[in-house]
C-alpha positions in Angstrom: 0.0 0.0 0.0 1.4 3.4 -1.0 2.3 5.8 1.8 0.4 9.0 1.9 2.6 12.0 1.0 0.9 15.3 1.7 2.6 18.3 0.2 2.1 22.0 1.1 3.3 24.3 -1.7 3.6 28.0 -1.9 4.7 30.8 -4.2 8.3 29.6 -4.3 7.5 26.6 -6.5 5.7 28.7 -9.1 8.3 31.5 -9.0 10.7 29.4 -11.0 8.2 29.2 -13.8 7.9 33.0 -13.9 4.9 33.7 -11.8 5.5 36.6 -9.4 5.5 35.7 -5.7 2.6 37.1 -3.8 4.3 39.9 -2.0 7.6 41.7 -2.7 9.8 43.0 0.1 8.1 46.4 0.0 4.7 44.7 0.6 3.5 45.4 -2.9 2.1 42.7 -5.3 3.0 43.7 -8.9 3.1 47.3 -7.8 -0.2 47.2 -6.0 -1.0 47.4 -2.3 -2.4 43.9 -1.7 -5.4 45.2 0.1 -6.4 47.1 -3.1 -6.5 43.9 -5.2 -7.0 41.1 -2.7 -9.7 42.1 -0.2 -13.5 42.5 -0.2 -12.9 46.2 0.6 -10.7 46.6 -2.5 -13.3 44.9 -4.6 -16.1 47.2 -3.4 -13.9 50.3 -3.9 -12.6 49.5 -7.4 -13.8 46.3 -9.1 -12.4 47.4 -12.4 -8.9 47.5 -10.9 -9.3 44.1 -9.2 -10.6 42.5 -12.4 -7.8 44.0 -14.5 -5.2 42.8 -11.9 -6.3 39.2 -12.2 -6.7 39.5 -15.9 -3.0 40.3 -16.1 -2.2 37.4 -13.8 -4.1 35.1 -16.0 -2.5 36.5 -19.2 0.9 35.9 -17.6 0.0 32.4 -16.4 -0.9 31.4 -20.0 2.8 32.1 -21.0 4.5 29.9 -18.4 5.0 26.2 -18.0 5.3 23.8 -15.0 8.9 23.5 -13.9 10.9 20.5 -12.6 9.5 20.9 -9.1 5.9 20.6 -10.3 6.9 17.6 -12.5 8.7 15.8 -9.8 5.7 16.0 -7.5 3.5 14.7 -10.3 5.9 11.8 -10.9 5.9 10.9 -7.2 2.4 9.6 -7.7 3.9 6.4 -9.2 5.3 5.5 -5.7 3.1 7.5 -3.2 -0.4 8.5 -2.6 0.3 12.2 -3.2 -2.1 14.9 -2.0 -1.0 18.5 -2.8 -2.3 21.4 -0.8 -1.3 24.6 -2.5 -1.5 28.2 -1.5 -1.0 29.1 -5.2 -4.0 30.0 -7.5 -2.3 28.9 -10.7 -2.9 25.6 -12.4 0.7 24.5 -12.8 0.4 21.4 -10.5 -2.5 20.1 -12.7 -0.7 20.9 -15.9 2.3 19.0 -14.6 0.1 15.9 -14.1 -0.8 16.0 -10.4 -4.2 14.5 -9.9 -5.1 15.4 -6.3 -4.7 19.1 -5.7 -6.5 21.2 -3.1 -6.4 25.0 -3.8 -6.6 26.8 -0.4 -6.7 30.3 -1.8 -8.9 29.6 -4.9 -8.3 29.2 -8.6 -7.1 31.9 -11.0 -9.0 30.4 -13.9 -12.4 30.4 -12.2 -14.9 33.1 -11.5 -17.8 33.0 -9.1 -21.0 34.8 -8.4 -21.0 37.8 -6.0 -24.6 36.8 -5.1 -24.2 33.0 -4.7 -20.7 31.7 -3.9 -21.7 28.2 -5.0 -22.0 29.4 -8.6 -18.5 28.9 -10.0 -17.5 29.0 -13.6 -14.3 28.3 -15.6 -12.7 31.3 -17.3 -11.9 30.6 -20.9 -8.9 32.7 -22.0 -7.8 35.3 -19.6 -10.4 38.1 -19.3 -13.1 38.6 -16.8 -14.8 42.0 -17.1 -17.3 44.3 -15.6 -20.7 43.2 -17.0 -19.8 39.5 -16.9 -22.6 38.0 -14.8 -23.7 34.8 -13.3 -27.0 33.0 -14.2 -28.7 35.0 -11.5 -27.7 38.3 -12.9 -24.9 39.4 -10.5 -21.4 40.5 -11.4 -18.8 37.7 -11.5 -15.6 38.1 -9.4 -12.4 36.1 -9.3 -12.8 32.8 -7.4 -9.9 33.8 -5.1 -9.9 33.7 -1.3 -9.1 37.3 -0.3 -7.8 38.7 2.9 -10.5 38.6 5.6 -12.5 35.8 3.8 -13.0 32.3 5.1 -10.8 29.5 3.6 -13.4 26.9 2.6 -10.9 24.2 1.7 -9.0 24.4 5.0 -11.0 21.6 6.7 -10.2 19.2 3.9 -6.5 20.3 4.0 -6.4 19.6 7.8 -7.9 16.1 7.3 -5.1 15.4 4.8 -2.4 16.7 7.1 -3.6 14.5 10.0 -3.5 11.4 7.8 -0.1 12.1 6.3 2.6 9.4 6.5 5.1 12.0 5.2 4.6 15.7 5.0 6.5 17.9 2.6 6.7 21.8 2.5 7.9 23.4 -0.7 8.4 27.0 -1.5 6.4 28.6 1.3 7.5 30.9 4.2 4.9 29.4 6.6 3.7 32.9 7.6 0.3 33.0 5.9 -2.4 31.6 8.2 -4.3 29.4 8.4 -2.2 27.5 5.8 0.9 27.7 8.0 -0.9 25.9 10.8 -1.1 22.7 8.8 2.3 21.5 10.0 0.9 21.4 13.5 -1.7 18.8 12.4 1.0 16.3 11.2 1.5 13.3 13.4 4.6 13.4 15.5 5.8 10.1 14.0 5.5 11.4 10.4 8.7 12.9 8.9 8.5 16.5 7.6 10.7 17.6 4.7 11.1 21.3 4.0 12.4 22.8 0.8 13.0 26.6 0.5 16.0 28.9 -0.1 14.9 30.8 3.0 13.9 28.1 5.5 10.8 29.1 7.5 10.7 29.4 11.2 8.9 26.3 12.6 8.9 24.0 15.5 11.8 21.6 15.2 11.2 17.9 15.5 13.7 15.1 15.4 12.3 13.9 12.1 12.4 17.3 10.3 14.6 17.4 7.3 15.6 20.8 5.8 16.7 21.5 2.3 17.8 25.1 1.9 17.4 25.2 -1.8 15.0 26.4 -4.5 12.1 24.1 -5.4 13.6 22.5 -8.5 16.9 21.4 -7.2 15.6 20.7 -3.7 12.8 18.5 -5.0 15.3 16.3 -7.0 17.1 15.5 -3.7 13.9 15.0 -1.7 12.4 12.7 -4.3 15.6 10.5 -4.1 15.4 10.4 -0.3 11.7 9.5 -0.4 12.1 6.7 -2.9 15.2 5.3 -1.1 13.6 5.3 2.4 9.8 5.1 2.1 8.8 2.9 -0.9 
């Protein structure tokens, strides 16, 4: 029976494909205050700005490809029951071939009704504009979890973390909650592997293994260790 490998990924894994990390050192995201483009208040204040911001993110996402890190995670499904929990809104995990992906912060290529959050639609191409409406006549918004909003997939992610035989953290600073709390749900007997060029602050356990590297090179080493010791 394959061991369950649960993976938490963040912006670092997609950065190597050319997708901007969420926040730069100055607190701006692609030149914008994050609260202008990633909060309910920002949406109410200037929906045109928010829609354009995500249109540009989508346009950029169409030009990039999954990198070695994404592909290694997909290939690990041959030897492990891999469940990916990602903080990223892009679709690079799926495009690399991963079949079990939980998007904590929503999906860039989906829209949803502002009236009924259960009405979700795929976005063909890259544009979502003012005047695009759901079947009930309300404006569509990006299907993204903004600051101050509930994280509907968090409960499912916690269930996966609790059941993990092995837990892997790739390309995330572990500062954005509630996602960062997932490591606390991992059984004390389960090894935790961490891959990031700037290793996050976290509770050290005897079975924590740190790889101070970017996702692509670090994942090559981790995959080798996993296959040697846990298959």
